[in-house]
Backbone as CSV, one residue per row, in Angstrom:
resi,resn,N_x,N_y,N_z,CA_x,CA_y,CA_z,C_x,C_y,C_z
1,MET,-45.077,-51.644,8.251,-45.115,-50.256,8.729,-45.573,-49.366,7.593
2,GLN,-46.498,-48.528,7.902,-47.047,-47.638,6.895,-46.297,-46.308,6.906
3,LEU,-45.833,-45.869,5.693,-45.119,-44.600,5.586,-46.106,-43.439,5.642
4,GLN,-45.748,-42.444,6.426,-46.600,-41.265,6.553,-46.120,-40.186,5.580
5,PRO,-46.994,-39.569,4.826,-46.582,-38.502,3.901,-46.080,-37.275,4.659
6,ILE,-45.079,-36.600,4.044,-44.535,-35.387,4.665,-45.475,-34.237,4.364
7,SER,-45.870,-33.553,5.372,-46.824,-32.458,5.186,-46.117,-31.230,4.626
8,SER,-46.876,-30.407,3.909,-46.319,-29.163,3.364,-45.899,-28.228,4.484
9,GLN,-46.538,-28.335,5.650,-46.191,-27.489,6.787,-44.783,-27.827,7.273
10,SER,-44.455,-29.152,7.274,-43.128,-29.586,7.705,-42.057,-29.102,6.749
11,VAL,-42.349,-29.190,5.425,-41.384,-28.738,4.418,-41.125,-27.244,4.559
12,ASN,-42.207,-26.475,4.741,-42.069,-25.033,4.883,-41.255,-24.664,6.110
13,TYR,-41.481,-25.423,7.202,-40.750,-25.152,8.448,-39.257,-25.387,8.249
14,GLN,-38.906,-26.517,7.588,-37.502,-26.838,7.372,-36.839,-25.807,6.447
15,SER,-37.577,-25.384,5.404,-37.052,-24.381,4.482,-36.783,-23.074,5.201
16,GLN,-37.734,-22.678,6.066,-37.566,-21.436,6.813,-36.390,-21.536,7.774
17,LYS,-36.212,-22.727,8.372,-35.109,-22.934,9.306,-33.772,-22.786,8.598
18,ASN,-33.654,-23.362,7.376,-32.414,-23.271,6.615,-32.122,-21.840,6.198
19,GLU,-33.167,-21.094,5.810,-32.985,-19.707,5.414,-32.470,-18.868,6.575
20,ASN,-32.945,-19.182,7.787,-32.502,-18.453,8.968,-31.068,-18.835,9.338
21,THR,-30.675,-20.069,9.024,-29.352,-20.553,9.401,-28.252,-19.912,8.572
22,VAL,-28.511,-19.648,7.278,-27.487,-19.102,6.393,-26.970,-17.747,6.871
23,PRO,-27.844,-16.755,7.152,-27.335,-15.484,7.667,-26.618,-15.653,9.009
24,GLU,-27.130,-16.575,9.841,-26.498,-16.801,11.146,-25.077,-17.314,10.973
25,ARG,-24.925,-18.278,10.052,-23.595,-18.818,9.818,-22.699,-17.803,9.112
26,SER,-23.264,-16.940,8.274,-22.488,-15.879,7.639,-21.905,-14.950,8.692
27,ALA,-22.730,-14.597,9.673,-22.260,-13.739,10.761,-21.166,-14.430,11.565
28,LYS,-21.336,-15.715,11.818,-20.309,-16.472,12.544,-19.013,-16.538,11.741
29,ALA,-19.147,-16.718,10.434,-17.964,-16.785,9.568,-17.199,-15.463,9.610
30,ILE,-17.917,-14.345,9.509,-17.283,-13.026,9.535,-16.603,-12.786,10.875
31,LEU,-17.284,-13.138,11.963,-16.724,-12.934,13.305,-15.485,-13.791,13.517
32,ALA,-15.568,-15.070,13.156,-14.424,-15.971,13.335,-13.236,-15.525,12.500
33,GLY,-13.492,-15.169,11.232,-12.411,-14.715,10.367,-11.755,-13.447,10.881
34,THR,-12.582,-12.503,11.351,-12.065,-11.237,11.868,-11.180,-11.454,13.090
35,LEU,-11.644,-12.284,14.015,-10.879,-12.518,15.245,-9.562,-13.234,14.965
36,ILE,-9.621,-14.304,14.208,-8.419,-15.102,13.959,-7.430,-14.348,13.079
37,GLY,-7.945,-13.678,12.057,-7.066,-12.955,11.150,-6.587,-11.623,11.687
38,GLY,-7.376,-10.994,12.557,-7.059,-9.637,12.986,-6.364,-9.492,14.325
39,ILE,-6.564,-10.435,15.246,-6.000,-10.285,16.590,-4.470,-10.186,16.578
40,PRO,-3.735,-11.032,15.831,-2.271,-10.884,15.826,-1.809,-9.496,15.391
41,SER,-2.445,-8.934,14.358,-2.080,-7.589,13.917,-2.431,-6.554,14.981
42,ALA,-3.548,-6.766,15.672,-3.941,-5.836,16.738,-2.916,-5.853,17.872
43,LEU,-2.387,-7.026,18.180,-1.369,-7.134,19.234,-0.076,-6.437,18.819
44,VAL,0.308,-6.610,17.552,1.507,-5.938,17.044,1.320,-4.426,17.103
45,PHE,0.145,-3.953,16.714,-0.139,-2.513,16.732,-0.115,-1.972,18.158
46,ARG,-0.737,-2.708,19.078,-0.753,-2.258,20.479,0.654,-2.156,21.032
47,ASP,1.489,-3.149,20.703,2.866,-3.123,21.190,3.639,-1.959,20.580
48,SER,3.345,-1.649,19.316,4.078,-0.591,18.613,3.772,0.794,19.165
49,ILE,2.525,1.030,19.584,2.156,2.380,20.018,2.113,2.522,21.536
50,SER,2.441,1.447,22.265,2.410,1.537,23.730,3.634,2.302,24.232
51,ILE,3.436,3.087,25.271,4.525,3.832,25.883,5.285,2.903,26.828
52,LYS,6.577,2.746,26.570,7.396,1.824,27.363,8.037,2.567,28.535
53,SER,8.138,1.878,29.662,8.822,2.455,30.813,10.334,2.409,30.578
54,ASP,11.068,3.206,31.356,12.528,3.207,31.229,13.107,1.829,31.520
55,LYS,12.526,1.134,32.489,13.002,-0.206,32.833,12.790,-1.163,31.673
56,CYS,11.633,-1.065,31.041,11.346,-1.911,29.879,12.316,-1.607,28.741
57,MET,12.579,-0.325,28.514,13.516,0.071,27.465,14.902,-0.501,27.719
58,GLN,15.336,-0.439,28.976,16.650,-0.974,29.322,16.709,-2.475,29.047
59,SER,15.615,-3.174,29.357,15.567,-4.621,29.120,15.615,-4.937,27.632
60,VAL,14.865,-4.154,26.856,14.867,-4.352,25.408,16.258,-4.079,24.840
61,GLY,16.896,-3.020,25.335,18.236,-2.693,24.878,19.225,-3.809,25.166
62,SER,19.160,-4.370,26.366,20.062,-5.471,26.726,19.830,-6.684,25.841
63,LEU,18.555,-6.984,25.583,18.225,-8.131,24.733,18.741,-7.926,23.311
64,MET,18.513,-6.740,22.754,18.956,-6.459,21.392,20.476,-6.527,21.274
65,GLN,21.176,-6.060,22.292,22.638,-6.091,22.256,23.176,-7.513,22.365
66,GLN,22.432,-8.393,23.046,22.819,-9.801,23.095,22.576,-10.480,21.758
67,MET,21.469,-10.136,21.116,21.135,-10.737,19.828,22.060,-10.250,18.711
68,MET,22.406,-8.967,18.759,23.238,-8.376,17.714,24.392,-7.591,18.337
69,PRO,25.399,-8.303,18.875,26.513,-7.619,19.554,27.306,-6.741,18.592
70,ASP,27.767,-5.604,19.104,28.532,-4.680,18.274,29.890,-5.273,17.919
71,VAL,30.402,-4.886,16.754,31.598,-5.532,16.203,32.876,-4.775,16.526
72,ASP,32.779,-3.598,17.120,33.960,-2.810,17.483,33.542,-1.791,18.533
73,THR,34.474,-0.977,18.974,34.153,0.053,19.953,33.290,1.134,19.308
74,PHE,32.608,1.884,20.151,31.740,2.951,19.634,32.546,3.989,18.868
75,ASP,33.683,4.399,19.413,34.476,5.443,18.762,34.950,5.003,17.378
76,ASN,35.381,3.739,17.259,35.860,3.245,15.966,34.733,3.188,14.926
77,ILE,33.561,2.675,15.368,32.415,2.570,14.448,31.946,3.956,14.045
78,LYS,31.898,4.872,14.990,31.448,6.245,14.688,32.387,6.898,13.678
79,ALA,33.684,6.738,13.885,34.656,7.334,12.964,34.525,6.723,11.563
80,ALA,34.335,5.396,11.503,34.172,4.717,10.210,32.896,5.177,9.516
81,ALA,31.826,5.340,10.286,30.545,5.766,9.712,30.636,7.183,9.160
82,GLU,31.323,8.059,9.881,31.476,9.436,9.401,32.279,9.474,8.100
83,ARG,33.324,8.634,8.020,34.097,8.564,6.772,33.239,8.001,5.643
84,ALA,32.418,7.002,5.979,31.565,6.381,4.965,30.563,7.380,4.401
85,ILE,29.986,8.206,5.256,29.029,9.219,4.801,29.719,10.216,3.877
86,GLN,30.973,10.533,4.179,31.738,11.424,3.301,32.083,10.728,1.994
87,ASP,32.620,9.511,2.086,33.124,8.811,0.902,32.018,8.433,-0.083
88,THR,30.813,8.166,0.414,29.701,7.786,-0.470,29.003,8.993,-1.088
89,GLY,29.408,10.178,-0.675,28.779,11.386,-1.203,27.479,11.750,-0.511
90,LEU,27.135,11.025,0.545,25.875,11.302,1.241,25.919,12.632,1.996
91,SER,27.101,13.004,2.467,27.201,14.274,3.196,26.825,15.445,2.290
92,GLY,27.194,15.319,0.996,26.837,16.367,0.046,25.346,16.444,-0.219
93,LYS,24.621,15.375,0.127,23.165,15.350,-0.048,22.435,15.657,1.257
94,GLY,23.207,16.078,2.271,22.599,16.523,3.520,22.476,15.473,4.604
95,VAL,23.027,14.273,4.374,22.931,13.212,5.382,23.928,13.489,6.505
96,SER,23.471,13.333,7.742,24.337,13.550,8.902,24.185,12.406,9.896
97,LEU,25.227,12.192,10.697,25.219,11.170,11.741,24.945,11.832,13.079
98,ASN,23.969,11.302,13.819,23.574,11.890,15.101,23.620,10.832,16.193
99,VAL,24.396,11.108,17.222,24.533,10.199,18.356,23.569,10.636,19.452
100,VAL,22.774,9.700,19.948,21.767,10.021,20.962,22.245,9.523,22.322
101,ASN,22.144,10.399,23.323,22.484,10.034,24.697,21.481,10.679,25.648
102,SER,21.717,10.524,26.937,20.762,11.034,27.930,20.666,12.559,27.898
103,GLN,21.727,13.231,27.422,21.714,14.698,27.403,20.866,15.258,26.261
104,ASN,20.789,14.552,25.131,20.099,15.139,23.977,18.874,14.354,23.510
105,SER,18.447,13.330,24.258,17.318,12.509,23.792,16.024,13.316,23.696
106,ALA,15.829,14.269,24.600,14.622,15.109,24.537,14.635,15.963,23.268
107,GLN,15.810,16.475,22.913,15.939,17.263,21.688,15.681,16.396,20.456
108,VAL,16.176,15.152,20.485,15.946,14.230,19.364,14.461,13.936,19.217
109,ALA,13.781,13.751,20.351,12.332,13.500,20.305,11.614,14.649,19.618
110,GLN,12.015,15.879,19.924,11.391,17.044,19.296,11.727,17.104,17.810
111,GLU,12.945,16.703,17.446,13.333,16.669,16.030,12.445,15.704,15.255
112,LEU,12.169,14.559,15.843,11.319,13.558,15.193,9.900,14.077,15.014
113,ILE,9.400,14.784,16.018,8.055,15.359,15.925,7.997,16.410,14.826
114,THR,9.007,17.279,14.769,9.046,18.349,13.775,9.122,17.797,12.356
115,ALA,9.930,16.740,12.188,10.128,16.176,10.849,8.947,15.328,10.382
116,ASN,8.126,14.866,11.315,7.035,13.940,10.977,5.700,14.425,11.524
117,LYS,5.395,15.699,11.299,4.187,16.298,11.857,2.919,15.550,11.444
118,LYS,2.883,15.049,10.223,1.675,14.404,9.715,1.621,12.904,10.000
119,THR,2.646,12.379,10.652,2.685,10.948,10.947,1.829,10.647,12.180
120,PRO,0.850,9.734,12.067,0.011,9.403,13.230,0.847,8.898,14.407
121,PHE,0.474,9.297,15.591,1.068,8.843,16.846,2.493,9.354,17.072
122,ILE,3.034,10.211,16.195,4.430,10.606,16.354,4.648,11.380,17.649
123,LYS,3.704,12.243,18.023,3.866,12.984,19.280,3.883,12.042,20.468
124,ARG,3.074,10.988,20.361,2.990,10.019,21.457,4.257,9.166,21.547
125,LEU,4.850,8.867,20.402,5.921,7.876,20.374,7.317,8.460,20.218
126,ALA,7.432,9.745,19.946,8.753,10.331,19.703,9.701,10.102,20.883
127,LYS,9.204,10.275,22.080,10.037,10.051,23.265,10.474,8.597,23.352
128,ASN,9.559,7.699,22.990,9.880,6.266,22.949,11.056,5.999,22.017
129,PHE,10.950,6.523,20.785,11.990,6.299,19.786,13.331,6.856,20.267
130,ALA,13.316,8.077,20.784,14.555,8.693,21.248,15.189,7.886,22.378
131,LYS,14.341,7.380,23.262,14.849,6.576,24.379,15.464,5.269,23.870
132,MET,14.872,4.686,22.842,15.415,3.464,22.269,16.816,3.694,21.714
133,PHE,17.022,4.831,21.033,18.361,5.159,20.548,19.318,5.335,21.739
134,GLU,18.833,6.019,22.758,19.670,6.347,23.913,20.187,5.092,24.619
135,VAL,19.312,4.100,24.816,19.706,2.910,25.581,20.307,1.818,24.698
136,GLY,20.439,2.082,23.403,21.035,1.085,22.517,20.084,-0.011,22.119
137,ALA,18.798,0.333,21.967,17.801,-0.665,21.573,17.418,-0.529,20.106
138,ASN,17.955,0.489,19.423,17.578,0.697,18.016,18.535,1.690,17.379
139,ALA,18.505,1.711,16.061,19.192,2.727,15.257,18.270,2.990,14.087
140,ALA,18.392,4.153,13.462,17.429,4.470,12.407,17.961,5.535,11.464
141,PHE,17.431,5.520,10.244,17.605,6.621,9.303,16.262,7.313,9.177
142,GLU,16.229,8.623,9.408,14.996,9.394,9.326,15.043,10.182,8.018
143,PRO,14.290,9.749,6.993,14.435,10.333,5.657,14.023,11.793,5.534
144,LYS,13.033,12.215,6.289,12.534,13.581,6.122,13.545,14.627,6.578
145,SER,14.411,14.232,7.510,15.465,15.146,7.963,16.846,14.701,7.490
146,ASN,16.922,13.549,6.807,18.186,13.002,6.288,19.193,12.733,7.416
147,ARG,18.705,12.255,8.539,19.577,12.008,9.691,19.649,10.526,10.042
148,VAL,20.865,10.083,10.344,21.080,8.735,10.848,21.245,8.849,12.358
149,TYR,20.448,8.075,13.110,20.504,8.108,14.571,21.067,6.793,15.104
150,ILE,22.041,6.899,16.008,22.554,5.727,16.723,22.744,6.100,18.188
151,GLY,22.776,5.089,19.046,23.059,5.314,20.460,24.463,4.845,20.773
152,GLU,25.099,5.464,21.745,26.480,5.106,22.068,26.573,3.928,23.024
153,LYS,25.432,3.470,23.553,25.460,2.363,24.505,25.376,0.994,23.843
154,GLY,24.935,0.934,22.599,24.816,-0.363,21.937,24.061,-0.266,20.628
155,LEU,24.197,-1.307,19.829,23.548,-1.441,18.522,24.036,-0.374,17.539
156,TYR,25.152,0.270,17.867,25.671,1.312,16.987,26.288,0.733,15.712
157,SER,26.607,-0.571,15.711,27.134,-1.181,14.484,26.069,-1.241,13.384
158,SER,24.815,-1.024,13.763,23.734,-0.982,12.773,23.824,0.259,11.903
159,VAL,24.769,1.140,12.207,24.882,2.390,11.468,25.113,2.152,9.978
160,PHE,25.824,1.071,9.627,26.077,0.821,8.197,24.790,0.425,7.475
161,HIS,23.924,-0.297,8.171,22.606,-0.606,7.602,21.813,0.676,7.391
162,GLU,21.890,1.589,8.358,21.173,2.861,8.234,21.772,3.723,7.124
163,ILE,23.079,3.631,6.933,23.703,4.313,5.802,23.174,3.718,4.491
164,GLY,22.940,2.401,4.493,22.322,1.755,3.337,20.945,2.335,3.051
165,HIS,20.159,2.580,4.110,18.844,3.228,3.937,19.011,4.630,3.345
166,ALA,20.014,5.354,3.849,20.263,6.710,3.346,20.651,6.676,1.869
167,MET,21.438,5.690,1.481,21.817,5.539,0.078,20.583,5.215,-0.775
168,ASN,19.719,4.354,-0.255,18.483,4.035,-0.979,17.640,5.284,-1.202
169,TYR,17.512,6.080,-0.167,16.631,7.246,-0.237,17.203,8.346,-1.133
170,ASN,18.517,8.529,-1.077,19.140,9.652,-1.774,19.741,9.302,-3.129
171,SER,19.813,8.014,-3.466,20.513,7.627,-4.688,19.726,6.704,-5.601
172,SER,18.529,6.292,-5.207,17.772,5.345,-6.023,16.288,5.689,-5.982
173,LYS,15.722,6.020,-7.135,14.297,6.352,-7.185,13.435,5.143,-6.832
174,LEU,13.851,3.961,-7.290,13.080,2.760,-6.995,13.075,2.467,-5.502
175,MET,14.261,2.512,-4.875,14.351,2.223,-3.447,13.643,3.299,-2.619
176,LYS,13.699,4.532,-3.083,12.971,5.616,-2.391,11.474,5.356,-2.455
177,PHE,11.017,4.881,-3.619,9.600,4.535,-3.765,9.224,3.404,-2.815
178,LEU,10.091,2.384,-2.698,9.806,1.263,-1.801,9.786,1.718,-0.333
179,GLN,10.657,2.668,-0.004,10.623,3.212,1.359,9.282,3.879,1.642
180,LYS,8.806,4.649,0.679,7.521,5.332,0.864,6.361,4.338,0.866
181,ALA,6.552,3.193,0.184,5.500,2.166,0.132,5.327,1.462,1.474
182,ARG,6.189,1.757,2.433,6.013,1.185,3.778,4.728,1.681,4.423
183,ILE,4.107,2.664,3.787,2.807,3.133,4.286,1.770,2.011,4.250
184,LEU,2.034,0.975,3.439,1.134,-0.187,3.387,1.182,-0.982,4.679
185,THR,2.305,-0.876,5.408,2.467,-1.650,6.648,2.998,-0.760,7.772
186,PRO,2.282,0.292,8.141,2.766,1.160,9.217,2.810,0.412,10.543
187,PHE,3.877,0.631,11.311,4.066,-0.051,12.595,4.007,-1.575,12.434
188,ASN,4.434,-2.058,11.246,4.413,-3.503,10.943,3.003,-4.086,10.932
189,VAL,2.004,-3.255,10.685,0.620,-3.719,10.599,0.169,-3.636,9.141
190,PRO,-0.253,-4.743,8.530,-0.632,-4.745,7.111,-2.024,-4.175,6.887
191,VAL,-2.136,-2.848,6.943,-3.457,-2.215,6.909,-4.187,-2.497,5.592
192,LEU,-3.466,-2.461,4.477,-4.121,-2.730,3.194,-4.579,-4.180,3.120
193,GLY,-3.715,-5.099,3.524,-4.082,-6.514,3.505,-5.270,-6.802,4.402
194,LEU,-5.286,-6.199,5.586,-6.400,-6.398,6.509,-7.691,-5.808,5.959
195,GLY,-7.583,-4.649,5.282,-8.775,-4.034,4.703,-9.385,-4.895,3.613
196,LEU,-8.536,-5.440,2.744,-9.030,-6.322,1.684,-9.598,-7.609,2.261
197,PHE,-8.941,-8.113,3.297,-9.428,-9.331,3.957,-10.801,-9.099,4.578
198,ALA,-10.964,-7.966,5.264,-12.255,-7.648,5.888,-13.356,-7.564,4.838
199,ALA,-13.049,-6.924,3.707,-14.050,-6.810,2.633,-14.377,-8.184,2.056
200,SER,-13.363,-9.051,1.946,-13.580,-10.380,1.352,-14.473,-11.260,2.216
201,LEU,-14.535,-10.982,3.508,-15.378,-11.788,4.395,-16.861,-11.647,4.046
202,PHE,-17.215,-10.545,3.393,-18.611,-10.314,3.017,-18.910,-10.808,1.596
203,HIS,-17.901,-11.391,0.968,-18.075,-11.880,-0.413,-18.095,-13.404,-0.425
204,ARG,-19.002,-13.972,-1.230,-19.070,-15.421,-1.379,-18.721,-15.799,-2.813
205,VAL,-17.792,-16.743,-2.948,-17.392,-17.204,-4.273,-18.476,-18.131,-4.819
206,LYS,-19.001,-17.772,-5.989,-20.069,-18.564,-6.607,-19.507,-19.286,-7.833
207,PRO,-20.024,-20.470,-8.135,-19.529,-21.208,-9.300,-19.860,-20.483,-10.600
208,GLU,-18.942,-20.576,-11.543,-19.148,-19.944,-12.839,-19.671,-20.970,-13.829
209,SER,-20.562,-20.556,-14.698,-21.116,-21.450,-15.712,-21.015,-20.788,-17.084
210,ALA,-21.171,-21.598,-18.114,-21.104,-21.067,-19.475,-22.228,-20.074,-19.728
211,ASN,-23.374,-20.324,-19.099,-24.522,-19.443,-19.289,-24.394,-18.139,-18.500
212,GLU,-23.647,-18.207,-17.399,-23.486,-17.037,-16.542,-22.003,-16.794,-16.269
213,PRO,-21.249,-16.275,-17.240,-19.821,-16.000,-17.034,-19.633,-14.844,-16.039
214,LYS,-18.531,-14.903,-15.308,-18.269,-13.872,-14.300,-17.599,-12.658,-14.933
215,SER,-17.903,-11.501,-14.371,-17.260,-10.269,-14.815,-15.851,-10.194,-14.230
216,MET,-15.036,-9.292,-14.748,-13.683,-9.102,-14.232,-13.710,-8.667,-12.769
217,TRP,-14.689,-7.829,-12.417,-14.823,-7.379,-11.027,-15.135,-8.555,-10.104
218,GLU,-16.010,-9.435,-10.558,-16.360,-10.608,-9.750,-15.157,-11.524,-9.594
219,LYS,-14.399,-11.701,-10.671,-13.202,-12.547,-10.606,-12.149,-11.938,-9.681
220,THR,-12.064,-10.620,-9.689,-11.113,-9.941,-8.794,-11.486,-10.178,-7.342
221,LYS,-12.778,-10.066,-7.033,-13.230,-10.313,-5.661,-12.987,-11.769,-5.266
222,ASP,-13.201,-12.682,-6.211,-12.923,-14.093,-5.945,-11.440,-14.303,-5.639
223,PHE,-10.589,-13.624,-6.406,-9.137,-13.771,-6.213,-8.724,-13.284,-4.827
224,VAL,-9.240,-12.133,-4.437,-8.925,-11.595,-3.105,-9.424,-12.548,-2.029
225,LYS,-10.625,-13.062,-2.218,-11.209,-13.988,-1.256,-10.356,-15.242,-1.098
226,ASN,-9.872,-15.773,-2.206,-9.131,-17.032,-2.176,-7.661,-16.869,-1.807
227,ASN,-7.172,-15.616,-1.812,-5.738,-15.406,-1.577,-5.479,-14.312,-0.543
228,ALA,-6.366,-14.165,0.405,-6.248,-13.064,1.378,-4.937,-13.116,2.151
229,GLY,-4.519,-14.306,2.574,-3.281,-14.438,3.338,-2.066,-14.080,2.503
230,LYS,-2.031,-14.550,1.259,-0.904,-14.256,0.374,-0.836,-12.768,0.051
231,ILE,-1.988,-12.154,-0.151,-2.016,-10.717,-0.442,-1.501,-9.927,0.748
232,THR,-1.903,-10.339,1.949,-1.433,-9.667,3.163,0.080,-9.755,3.273
233,PHE,0.632,-10.934,3.022,2.089,-11.086,3.056,2.732,-10.207,1.982
234,ALA,2.125,-10.138,0.807,2.692,-9.371,-0.306,2.814,-7.882,0.034
235,THR,1.935,-7.367,0.905,2.021,-5.950,1.258,3.292,-5.636,2.052
236,PHE,3.930,-6.670,2.602,5.200,-6.477,3.316,6.398,-6.456,2.371
237,LEU,6.218,-6.871,1.125,7.353,-7.028,0.214,8.134,-5.733,-0.024
238,PRO,7.484,-4.563,-0.210,8.291,-3.343,-0.373,9.234,-3.115,0.799
239,MET,8.741,-3.299,2.020,9.579,-3.122,3.196,10.695,-4.157,3.235
240,LEU,10.368,-5.441,2.980,11.363,-6.502,3.049,12.460,-6.311,2.006
241,ILE,12.064,-5.933,0.792,13.055,-5.726,-0.274,13.970,-4.559,0.067
242,GLU,13.376,-3.453,0.516,14.182,-2.272,0.814,15.106,-2.528,2.002
243,GLU,14.625,-3.244,3.011,15.469,-3.588,4.161,16.648,-4.460,3.727
244,ALA,16.384,-5.434,2.869,17.443,-6.324,2.397,18.496,-5.554,1.603
245,VAL,18.038,-4.669,0.722,18.972,-3.883,-0.093,19.805,-2.955,0.790
246,ALA,19.181,-2.371,1.821,19.913,-1.496,2.741,21.023,-2.265,3.443
247,SER,20.749,-3.509,3.844,21.771,-4.322,4.498,22.909,-4.664,3.539
248,VAL,22.548,-5.047,2.317,23.570,-5.388,1.317,24.479,-4.187,1.056
249,LYS,23.891,-3.022,0.876,24.684,-1.812,0.632,25.523,-1.458,1.865
250,GLY,24.913,-1.616,3.047,25.632,-1.294,4.271,26.847,-2.181,4.477
251,ILE,26.697,-3.462,4.200,27.822,-4.393,4.346,28.910,-4.080,3.318
252,LYS,28.501,-3.739,2.114,29.470,-3.378,1.078,30.288,-2.158,1.493
253,VAL,29.613,-1.182,2.105,30.312,0.001,2.598,31.227,-0.367,3.767
254,ALA,30.717,-1.189,4.682,31.479,-1.552,5.881,32.778,-2.275,5.545
255,LYS,32.810,-3.014,4.452,34.015,-3.762,4.062,35.222,-2.851,3.849
256,LYS,34.974,-1.587,3.580,36.075,-0.647,3.341,36.719,-0.186,4.645
257,TYR,36.019,-0.400,5.777,36.499,0.157,7.037,36.676,-0.896,8.139
258,LEU,36.131,-2.094,7.932,36.214,-3.150,8.945,36.997,-4.340,8.401
259,ASN,37.527,-5.152,9.312,38.246,-6.347,8.873,37.252,-7.469,8.574
260,PRO,37.672,-8.538,7.880,36.745,-9.609,7.479,35.970,-10.244,8.628
261,ALA,36.626,-10.427,9.788,35.934,-11.027,10.941,34.804,-10.123,11.412
262,GLN,35.048,-8.838,11.446,34.017,-7.888,11.860,32.868,-7.850,10.857
263,VAL,33.205,-7.893,9.572,32.167,-7.888,8.538,31.308,-9.142,8.644
264,SER,31.932,-10.287,8.960,31.186,-11.541,9.120,30.187,-11.429,10.275
265,LYS,30.621,-10.875,11.400,29.719,-10.681,12.551,28.605,-9.700,12.209
266,LEU,28.965,-8.663,11.463,27.974,-7.659,11.076,26.906,-8.272,10.175
267,THR,27.346,-9.137,9.262,26.396,-9.804,8.360,25.411,-10.658,9.146
268,LYS,25.905,-11.385,10.147,25.011,-12.198,10.988,24.010,-11.316,11.725
269,ASN,24.483,-10.183,12.234,23.584,-9.258,12.925,22.460,-8.782,12.011
270,TYR,22.820,-8.430,10.788,21.825,-7.907,9.855,20.845,-8.997,9.417
271,LEU,21.337,-10.230,9.313,20.429,-11.338,9.001,19.440,-11.559,10.146
272,THR,19.923,-11.416,11.390,19.037,-11.554,12.555,17.953,-10.484,12.532
273,ALA,18.366,-9.250,12.240,17.394,-8.153,12.195,16.386,-8.372,11.081
274,PHE,16.866,-8.808,9.912,15.958,-9.019,8.779,14.972,-10.146,9.071
275,SER,15.427,-11.182,9.779,14.539,-12.311,10.081,13.356,-11.872,10.933
276,SER,13.542,-10.849,11.778,12.419,-10.373,12.607,11.336,-9.764,11.730
277,TYR,11.749,-9.029,10.687,10.775,-8.475,9.741,10.084,-9.602,8.972
278,GLY,10.899,-10.561,8.517,10.340,-11.664,7.733,9.358,-12.500,8.528
279,LEU,9.699,-12.794,9.789,8.809,-13.602,10.628,7.500,-12.877,10.900
280,THR,7.577,-11.560,11.098,6.353,-10.779,11.307,5.448,-10.857,10.082
281,ALA,6.046,-10.698,8.900,5.272,-10.755,7.658,4.628,-12.121,7.468
282,VAL,5.389,-13.179,7.715,4.869,-14.539,7.559,3.763,-14.814,8.574
283,ALA,3.991,-14.415,9.837,3.022,-14.697,10.896,1.693,-13.989,10.649
284,LEU,1.744,-12.705,10.287,0.498,-11.958,10.079,-0.208,-12.392,8.800
285,GLY,0.570,-12.723,7.769,-0.038,-13.254,6.551,-0.697,-14.602,6.798
286,ALA,-0.031,-15.461,7.592,-0.588,-16.777,7.917,-1.849,-16.649,8.767
287,ALA,-1.869,-15.671,9.687,-3.055,-15.461,10.526,-4.258,-15.085,9.669
288,VAL,-4.044,-14.196,8.712,-5.132,-13.804,7.809,-5.566,-14.996,6.963
289,GLY,-4.597,-15.770,6.469,-4.928,-16.950,5.668,-5.738,-17.961,6.460
290,LEU,-5.360,-18.166,7.728,-6.091,-19.105,8.584,-7.490,-18.585,8.879
291,GLY,-7.591,-17.290,9.192,-8.912,-16.708,9.449,-9.814,-16.827,8.244
292,ASN,-9.255,-16.620,7.064,-10.023,-16.726,5.824,-10.475,-18.165,5.588
293,MET,-9.589,-19.116,5.839,-9.914,-20.522,5.624,-11.038,-20.980,6.553
294,ILE,-10.966,-20.576,7.814,-12.005,-20.965,8.778,-13.333,-20.298,8.431
295,ALA,-13.280,-19.024,8.047,-14.512,-18.316,7.655,-15.158,-18.982,6.448
296,GLN,-14.366,-19.377,5.471,-14.900,-20.044,4.289,-15.491,-21.402,4.647
297,GLY,-14.835,-22.090,5.590,-15.359,-23.389,6.016,-16.727,-23.269,6.649
298,ILE,-16.892,-22.277,7.501,-18.187,-22.058,8.147,-19.250,-21.706,7.117
299,GLN,-18.881,-20.852,6.164,-19.836,-20.419,5.151,-20.224,-21.565,4.221
300,GLU,-19.267,-22.412,3.877,-19.558,-23.531,2.988,-20.532,-24.506,3.625
301,LYS,-20.414,-24.722,4.926,-21.384,-25.578,5.627,-22.781,-24.990,5.539
302,ALA,-22.858,-23.665,5.679,-24.160,-23.002,5.577,-24.739,-23.151,4.182
303,ASN,-23.880,-23.008,3.164,-24.341,-23.110,1.790,-24.853,-24.510,1.467
304,LYS,-24.179,-25.544,1.986,-24.588,-26.918,1.731,-25.960,-27.178,2.364
305,LYS,-26.150,-26.662,3.572,-27.446,-26.899,4.242,-28.559,-26.150,3.541
């Protein structure tokens, strides 16, 4: 069999085909990474800003009360919380306890709007938040007004955790800073991590050689590219640390007013609540890491060809 020489036309055609394939695969890599890494955060964001019906709120309240049952009657917990606010000196710093019910939930919604005028979506969601307090689906410390909100129907034992938040905000510069750093993950969405991840999708890590050393800027981009998932998880750390410290302080305060059995139940409740934050951070960080890994895989195939 006689071998036929490869024509220059064939070589040029193959070269042109490969050149066309690289941008195509780059686009596929960016699209795949964006979808896989971004969709979970988009779902969390949609759930956070969606307006819930009263029936949905009632269901959420029932579920939360099953997961974290209250450790005493409402009147006993309220009285203990009021004493705790006095004894810790928080009352002197303007902290107050506010009970939300069907009669005052509209007023609470307006209070939240007034205190958070510059917060995105607050007008849309204030009624949601107030309703959650009312039906026993949540409790909260609102730092701008120094108010602790609880509902009388359930989840009111979380008040000690919220007192812990108040102590962080009014008694610790570091913890106050960490509270403000939650801006990195508004509505549990890692906006900074997602932004860095999106930028990294357009960057390709190139090998370094002795003749062509990389600049610090190039190394920084490489680091972000190779650690997008870990960086995304890291943006949750201020929130996770501050939440943990608030629980520790809250339990320490509660020990002065509750018996050991009640404190044990309260600790389990707070661990359950903290695990929801931790799982969200892990899940969204893992999604970004997976999206980054798949995008890099697609791009590496293009580079080899």
